[in-house]
N, C-alpha and C positions, 0 to 999 in steps of 0.2 A: 676690261681686259687690256693689259699693256704688253708690248713686245720691246725688249731691251737688246740692243746689238751686243753680241758676245765679244766683239773686238774692242768694246769700250768707246768706240767712236760714234758720237751722235746721242741724241736724247731718246728716251723711251717713247714709243709710238702708242697712242691710245687707239685700239682697234675696235672697241665696242663697249657698251654699257648695258647691264641688266638693271632696269630701273624699278624702284618701289618694291624691293624684295621684303617679304614679311614671313616670319616664322615664330611660333610660340616659344617662350623661354624654356630652355632645357631640352629642346627637340632637335633632331637631325632630319634633313631631307636630302637623300642621295639623288643626284641628278637634277636638282632643282633649277639650275641655271644652264641655259643653252644659248650661246652667243654665236652668231654667224659673222665672220670677218674676212677681209681680204687685204693684200698688200698692193701698193701702187707699183708701176713699172720701174720707178727709180729707187725702190726699197729692197732690191735683191740683197741677200746676205743671210747670216745665221743669227737667230734671235732666241732669247729666253722669254717664254711666255709667263706672265703672272696674272692670276685671276684674283682680284681683290688685293688686300695688303698682306696676304699670307703666302709667300712663295715657298716652294719645297714640296715634299711628298707626304701623303697620308698612308697609314697602314692600319686598316680596320682589323681588330682582333689581334694586334701584334703582341699583346702582353697576356699571358696566361699564368696565373699564380695559384698554386695549390696550397691550402692552409688548413689548420685545424686548431681547435681550442683545447685547453687542458681540462681535466676533470673538475677543477675548482673554479672554472671560469664561466659557469652557466650565467645567462643573463641576456639582455637585449643590447645590441650594438649598432652603431652607425658606421658603415664602411667608407673609407676614402682611399682612392688610388691616386697617388701623387697628391695634387691639390684639388682633385675632383671628387665629388660625392659618388659613391658606387652602390648606394642602396642601404638597406638595413637587414639585419639577420637576428633571429631568436635562437639562442643556444640552450638546449635542454641538458640537464645533468644526465650523464650516462648511468642508467640504472637497470638492473635485471630484476624482474618481478615474476618468477616462475610460480604459478599457482596450481595446486593440486585440485582438479575439478571433479575427480571421481576416484574412489578407492574401494577395494574389496579384498577380503581375506579368504584363503583357501579352506580354512576351518573356522568354526566358531566355538568349538570345545575340544581341548586337547589335554593330554597328560604332560606334566612337566618333563622336559627333556626331549620331547618330540618336536620336530621342525614343522613349521607352517610358512606360508608365503603370503605376502601382501602385494597386490598389484595396484599401481596408481597411474592415472592419466593426467597430463599437465597442459598448461597454456602459458605462453610467454606474454605477459602484459607490460613488460618493460620495453626499452628501446635499444638494448644490446642483447647478445646471445646468452651471457652468463659469464662464468659458471656459478652454480649454487649447489650447496649440500642440502638434501632433503632427508629429514630425520623421521624415523618411526618410533613413536613413544607410546607407552601403555600407562594409563592413569587408573589407580584403584577406584572402583565405583563407590566404595564405602567412605572415601575421603581420607582414609588413614594411609600415610606414607606418601613418598614423593613419586613423581612419574619415573618410569623405567625406560631408558633408551635401549630399544631392541635392535636397532640397526640404522645405517646411514647409506643413502645413495649419494656418492661423492661426485663433484664436478659435473653436475647435470647442466647441459646446454640446450637451448632451443631458440630459433630465430624469432624476432619480434612478430607478434600477431599470429603465430602458428600454434596448432594443437598437436599433441603426440599421445595417441591412445595407447595405454599399456606401457608407457615409457619406463616406469619404475617397477622393479621386481626385487623385493627385499625378503630374504630368508631369515627367520628368527625362531627363538625358542625361549621358554621360561625355565628358571631353575627350580629345584625341588622346594625351596622355601618361598616360592612366589605364587603358590596356588591362590586362586581367588578370581573375582570378576573384574574385568578391566574394560576401559574405553580406549580403543586404539586411535591414534591421531597420526596422519601422514602429512608431514610439512608443518608449518607454523600457523595453519589456519584450522580452527576448531570446528569448521562447518563440515568436515569430512570425518565422522566418528563411526567406529565399528565396535559393537558390544562383543566381548570375548570372555571366555571362561577357561582358566587353566586349572587342572586338577592335579593333586599330588599323586605321583606314580605309586606311592606306598599305600594309597587308599583307592585302589583302582577297582571300583565297583561297577556293576552293570547299570547303565542309564535306564531310567524308567521306560523310555520308549523302546528299550531292547530287552525287557524282561522275558525269560523263557516261557514257552508254552508248556503245558503238562507233558512230561515225558522227555523234556529237553533240559540239559544243564549246561552252564557256561564254565569254561575253564580259561581264565584270562579274558581275552577278547574273542576266543573261538568257542563254538558250541559243538557239543557232541551228543548223540542220542544214547541214553542209558535205559535199560529196562526198568519198569516200575518195580518197586518193592512188592513182594508177594503179600 
């Protein structure tokens, strides 16, 4: 440790030496050096103290830079701050992956033109909230014809790693010319399928499980009691 007169008169005075200092490459050791020193009676004055060959000040944590990568910059990077290595970072592509984990329909057999509802629960398997559109499709079970889009839940968002039970509620209906048996699919994953039957409203018969007992007759979907014929 040296002391240099501030008035420029005189040589620097060596006040002490910390000998045989060791430290592993790339490491810091705060407070590693402790030198005890004193001035002689004839050395009164104002001095600048220098420890080692690096005079001046240090400021730990003086620089704080906030940064981000663009969507097309996914990859592994080595960071450098100035001319110093600052570590490495892995950048993942920003992707939303909203998965339908459960689905159910309010009805499994309806007349064309009648509304029904499909409820879905979701999970966000991606690393951003979204948004995504979740579509409800109906595919004919006989393999004839294209899938019918019955409805869309638009701009669905969910935080990464979270579940939301019953998050999706789509109201749908079939047209008169769409009677048949369908498999319903909510979202783009076929593992959530619901069997469904749509009947033509012009052929609105009584289901087998609702056949009238003797003495009862059906009118439309309501039943009334009529006396037996004599």
